[in-house]
Backbone as a ProteinNet text record, in pm:
[ID]
protein_1_A
[PRIMARY]
MSTDESLIPAEEKPWVPLADGIDFRLLFTSQETGRWTVLLRCQPGSSFGRHKHYGAGEYFVVKGRMEYRMGSALAGTWGYEPLGTIHECTSFPEYTELLFTNHGPVMFIEEDGTILSILDGELLRSLCPQ
[TERTIARY]
5376.1	5404.6	5491.2	5525.4	5591	5509	5554.8	5469.6	5571.8	5624.8	5701	5612.7	5609.8	5528.3	5501.8	5404.9	5379.2	5282.2	5331.8	5242.6	5231.9	5108.9	5065.2	5004.1	5021	4962.4	4893.2	4741.9	4671.4	4656.1	4691.3	4686.7	4801.6	4892.8	5011.3	5009.1	4882	4879	4817.1	4835.5	4737.8	4618.1	4504.9	4364.9	4390.9	4342.7	4397.6	4229.7	4181.7	4047.6	4059.7	3933.9	3906.8	3793.7	3681.7	3572.7	3492	3429.7	3330.6	3285.2	3369.3	3318.8	3368	3470.6	3525.8	3672.6	3733.1	3890.1	3912.4	4024.3	4101.6	4238.8	4265.5	4422	4437.4	4550	4578.2	4678.3	4604.1	4712.7	4750.6	4733.5	4817.6	4736.4	4865	4818.6	4910.9	4911.6	4944.9	4952.6	5058.8	5106.6	5081.1	5126.7	5095.9	4991.1	4886.2	4743.9	4604.7	4673.2	4582	4505.8	4502.9	4423.2	4465.7	4403.7	4395.7	4328.1	4374.9	4276.2	4294.2	4175.4	4178.2	4088	4111.3	4001.3	3935.5	3836.1	3750.9	3679.2	3691.2	3636	3512.8	3428.3	3261.5	3189.8	3167	3085.8	2912.3	2858.7	2717.4	2695.7	2614.3	2565	2628.5	2756.2	2852.5	2796.3	2839.1	2818.3	2947.8	2923.6	2954.9	2848.1	2903.2	2814.3	2789.6	2742.3	2709.1	2877.4	2887.5	3001.9	2990.6	3121.8	3102.5	3230.8	3224.4	3353.7	3412.8	3559.9	3620.8	3698.5	3677.9	3728.7	3643.3	3673.9	3577	3640.3	3516.7	3533	3484.5	3492.9	3468.6	3500.7	3403.8	3409.8	3386.8	3425.1	3391.1	3316.7	3210.9	3168.6	3224	3315.1	3391.5	3278.4	3220	3137.2	3037.1	2916.3	2836.5	2731.6	2707.4	2627.8	2619.3	2612.2	2636	2515.6	2458.5	2317.6	2362.7	2317.3	2335.5	2238	2240.4	2163.4	2120.3	2198.5	2140.7	2102	2113	2048	2113.8	2093	2189.6	2245.5	2427.9	2509.2	2562.6	2510.8	2547.2	2682	2749.8	2840.9	2875.6	2971.2	2983.9	2960.5	2885.6	2847.8	2965.9	2996.3	3089.8	3006.6	3065.2	2970.8	3074.2	3057.1	3105.7	3041.3	3130.7	3076.1	3162	3061.3	3141.1	3190.9	3257.4	3301.6	3188.2	3204.1	3097.9	2951.4	2972.8	2845.3	2844.1	2718.6	2724.1	2623.3	2659.2	2598	2528	2420.6	2362.4	2439.2	2410	2488.4	2498.8	2601.3	2666.4	2663.6	2570.6	2598.7	2569.9	2624.2	2661.3	2571	2474.6	2402.6	2417.4	2543.8	2570.9	2751.2	2808	2939.4	2965.6	3070.6	3101.7	3236.7	3287	3424.6	3408.1	3501.2	3460.3	3583.3	3682.5	3764.6	3718.8	3754.5	3727.6	3856.1	3828.5	3947.8	3880.9	3925.7	3871.7	4020.4	3980.4	4084.4	4091	4086.9	4098.2	4020.3	4018	3973.3	3781.7	3769.3	3620.8	3603.8	3511.4	3511.7	3358.2	3376.7	3251	3200.5	3078.2	3035.6	2886.6	2866.3	2741.1	2634.2	2510.5	2400	2433.4	2479.2	2535.3	2682.8	2712.5	2867.4	2960.2	2946.4	3066.9	3159.8	3264.1	3368.2	3415.8	3355	3388.4	3559.5	3545.4	3692.7	3703	3845.5	3869.5	3944.8	3903.7	3958.7	4032.5	4178	4262.2	4371.1	4452.9	4594.9	4678.7	4680.5	4784.9	4728	4615.6	4546	4565.5	4517.5	4533.4	4671.4	4762.7	4935.6	4952.1	4902.5	4948.8	4869.6	4769.3	4718.9	4795.1	4838.4	4916.4	5072.5	5052.1	5196.9	5316.8	5443.9	5515.8	5614.3
10109.7	10101.4	9969.3	9916.8	9815.7	9687.3	9539.1	9441.9	9359.4	9464.1	9393.2	9414.8	9330.5	9306.6	9484.5	9502.9	9649.7	9679	9799	9821.3	9993.6	9996.1	10173	10239.2	10321	10413.1	10491.2	10492.3	10555.7	10697.5	10747.1	10901.8	10971.8	10907	10960	10966.5	10922.9	10945.1	11067.7	11153.1	11274.3	11227.1	11310.1	11313.4	11395.9	11315.3	11348.6	11361.8	11516.7	11490.6	11413.4	11362.7	11262.6	11291.9	11332.6	11399.2	11510.8	11553.7	11679.4	11608.7	11659.1	11643.2	11481.1	11413.6	11278.7	11305.6	11253.3	11253	11110.1	11064.1	10945.1	10945.8	10826.1	10796.3	10661.6	10699.5	10580.9	10458.6	10328.7	10230.9	10144.8	10115.1	9996.3	10001.6	9988.2	9931.3	9830.7	9771.1	9678	9663.5	9687.7	9724.7	9555.4	9454.7	9337.9	9263.3	9281.9	9264.3	9345.6	9490.1	9569.5	9624.3	9560.5	9583.7	9691.8	9794.8	9895.1	9913.6	9963.7	9968.6	10099.2	10211.8	10313.2	10317.1	10433	10505	10616.5	10619.1	10716.6	10784.8	10930.1	11031.3	11122	11094.4	11145.3	11234.3	11344.3	11461.3	11429.1	11478.3	11452.4	11531.5	11481.4	11484.7	11440.8	11398.2	11370.1	11232.2	11226.8	11091.2	11055.7	10922.4	10862	10846.7	10884.5	10853.1	10748.9	10725.7	10570	10531.4	10399.3	10318.5	10187.4	10106.7	9947.1	9914.1	9814.4	9754.6	9646.3	9675.2	9574.6	9523.4	9482.6	9383.2	9379.9	9266.9	9277.7	9369.5	9413.9	9512.6	9483	9513.2	9515.4	9654.7	9658.8	9764	9764.2	9826.2	9802.1	9975.8	9994.1	10106.1	10139	10230.6	10260.2	10358.7	10487.6	10563.4	10608.5	10631.7	10709.7	10599.2	10651.5	10545	10584.2	10490.1	10459.2	10391.3	10461.8	10429.2	10411	10291.6	10217.4	10129.4	10079.4	9956.5	9866	9800.3	9680	9783.6	9874.5	9938.7	10046.4	10044.9	10127.1	10068.6	10103.9	10014.1	10138.1	10073.6	10177.4	10132.7	10207.2	10164.5	10049.1	9937.1	9839.9	9742.9	9779.7	9683.7	9665.8	9542.3	9476.3	9449.8	9465.2	9452.5	9385.2	9326.6	9281.9	9315.4	9329.4	9353.8	9295.1	9213.5	9102.9	9182.3	9113.7	9176	9197.7	9342.8	9358.6	9425.5	9435	9509.7	9644.5	9698.9	9833.2	9898.9	10052.3	10103	10237.2	10273.6	10390	10508.1	10504.2	10642.9	10546.8	10583	10560.3	10695.5	10698.9	10835.8	10811.8	10927	10940.5	11078.1	11009.6	11135.5	11200.4	11144.8	11188.4	11154	11260.5	11226.5	11078.1	11022.7	10866.3	10831.9	10736.5	10687.3	10536.1	10498.8	10325	10302.6	10177.7	10096.8	10070.7	10081.2	10002.7	9947.9	9820.9	9732.7	9701.7	9740.2	9672.1	9603	9496	9436.9	9463.4	9560.6	9607.2	9745.8	9814.9	9968.9	9946.2	10072.3	10127.5	10228.2	10197.1	10258.4	10356.4	10520.7	10562.5	10590.9	10556.2	10559	10596.6	10665.1	10692.2	10596.6	10612.1	10536.1	10440.4	10461	10384.7	10302.1	10330.5	10233	10332.2	10462.5	10543.6	10566.8	10528.7	10552	10695.5	10772.9	10892.5	10903.1	10824.4	10819.5	10678.7	10662.9	10509.2	10565.3	10481.5	10498.7	10364.3	10397.8	10269.9	10291.8	10210.1	10247.5	10325.5	10321.6	10417.5	10564.5	10586.2	10727.5	10753.9	10701	10688.5	10736.3	10643.9	10720.5	10816.8	10859.6	10993	11127.3	11105.9	11211.9	11246.8	11139	11145.4	11241.9	11331.9	11398.1	11272.9	11328.6	11244.2	11295.9
32712.5	32839.1	32845.7	32939.2	32959.5	33004.6	32961.7	32989.1	33092.7	33190.5	33313.2	33406.4	33505.7	33647.4	33643.2	33702.1	33756.8	33885.7	33922	34015.9	34040.1	34006.5	33955	34071.1	34131.4	34218.4	34144.3	34105	33998.3	34034.7	34165.1	34188.8	34143.2	34073.4	34039.8	33882.9	33819.7	33685.7	33678.1	33573.6	33552.4	33496.8	33510.2	33441.1	33296.8	33217.4	33054.2	32991.1	32965.9	32878.8	32772.6	32759.2	32655	32585.8	32637.2	32568.5	32656.5	32641.4	32686.8	32803.9	32928.1	33070.4	33105.7	33036.1	33062.1	33025.6	33142.3	33165	33204.5	33158.1	33189.3	33263.3	33331.7	33379.1	33316.3	33241.8	33139.6	33232.3	33272.4	33366.4	33302.4	33180.8	33088.7	32944.4	32844.2	32688.4	32668.6	32571.3	32523.4	32353.2	32323.1	32182.1	32103.4	32172.7	32148	32145.6	32197.6	32201.1	32184.3	32220.5	32184.1	32302.1	32423.4	32532.5	32612.8	32671.4	32719.5	32854.4	32959.3	33084.8	33110.9	33160.9	33209.9	33323.9	33396.1	33514.4	33430.9	33409.2	33367	33494.3	33448.6	33556.6	33459.6	33487.3	33430.2	33492.1	33419.6	33510.1	33484.4	33557.1	33541.6	33410.1	33338.6	33210.9	33078.8	33127.7	33018.3	32935.9	32825.8	32779.3	32639	32633	32489.7	32377.1	32243.3	32125.2	32093.7	32001.6	31942	31936.6	31948.2	31956.1	31926.7	31866.3	31841.7	31920	31984.9	32055.9	31937.4	31909	31812	31907.6	32041.6	32104.7	32242.6	32309.3	32419.8	32543.7	32615.6	32714.8	32848.8	32943.2	33079.2	33166.1	33249	33338	33506.5	33582.3	33711.7	33754.1	33790.9	33866.5	33994.8	34012.3	34135.4	34198.3	34154.8	34214.1	34110.3	34133.6	34068.8	33974	33831.4	33790.6	33611.8	33564.6	33391	33340	33262.4	33170.4	33045.7	32999.5	32852.7	32816.3	32705.9	32650.5	32763.9	32858.6	32941.7	33038.1	33071.9	33218	33300.4	33410.2	33502.7	33573	33547	33630.7	33752.2	33869.6	33969.1	34051.6	34144.7	34187.1	34250.6	34240.2	34253.3	34139.3	34037.2	33951.4	33846.2	33789.5	33706.8	33568.2	33466.6	33329.3	33236.9	33148.3	33036.8	32874.6	32762.2	32647.6	32561	32498.1	32410.7	32269.2	32207.2	32098.8	31993.2	31930.2	31834.1	31885.9	32045.5	32077.7	32038.1	32009.2	31952.3	32074.3	32124.3	32205.1	32183.7	32162.2	32081.1	32209.6	32305.1	32392.5	32538.4	32582.9	32702.7	32793.1	32921.8	32971.3	33123.6	33176	33328.1	33376.2	33445.8	33507.3	33613.4	33700.8	33827.9	33807.6	33901.8	33906	33905.9	33800.2	33780.4	33770.1	33852	33812.9	33774.1	33684.3	33635	33581.5	33608.4	33583.8	33439.2	33345	33183.4	33137.2	33110.6	33016.8	32903.4	32770.6	32626	32581.3	32502.6	32443.6	32291.6	32264.5	32120.1	32126.9	31964.4	31990.3	31962.8	32038	32019.1	31902.8	31818.6	31679.2	31754.6	31710	31752.2	31617.4	31583.7	31445.8	31427.4	31277	31268	31265	31235.3	31211.6	31080.8	30977.4	30873.1	30891.1	30991.7	31000.3	31003.2	30943.1	30913.3	31017.4	31046.7	31168.4	31135.4	31294.2	31330.2	31374.6	31458.2	31542.6	31614.6	31644.6	31675.3	31835.9	31945.1	32066.8	32118.4	32094.9	32122.8	32219.6	32229.3	32316.1	32269.3	32121.4	32067.1	32063.7	32052.4	32068.9	32239.6	32295.4	32485.9	32509.8	32462.8	32445.5	32417.7	32284.4	32232.3	32318.6	32359	32457.3	32616	32658.8	32773.3	32779.7	32880.5	32864.2	32900.1	32823.5	32828.3	32969.5
[MASK]
++++++++++++++++++++++++++++++++++++++++++++++++++++++++++++++++++++++++++++++++++++++++++++++++++++++++++++++++++++++++++++++++++

């Protein structure tokens, strides 16, 4: 994606499947810094498994509710997740939309630290239609 000044109507971006019950709209990725921003659409009962942040992240819950180690993040909640944070599970008990920016990859991991998959700007770009 360009590093030029941007104005992006999110509704013009397609929803792309990311995980079971979770889709995203890619708003920005930076190959220079590793930062990426997505709008997530999470169906009731969907979740992300155990993962570790290899870059600080921040989110804003637009609608719905997200449950994770810090508690319930309801619509209107902003949160920050420092580098190295591990979440056992992040779940969405109701339909939820959230804006999420991460400053590096997120590694989905086993209990022993074995990496199952990597979520980063490169993967997100590869999943999006050209």
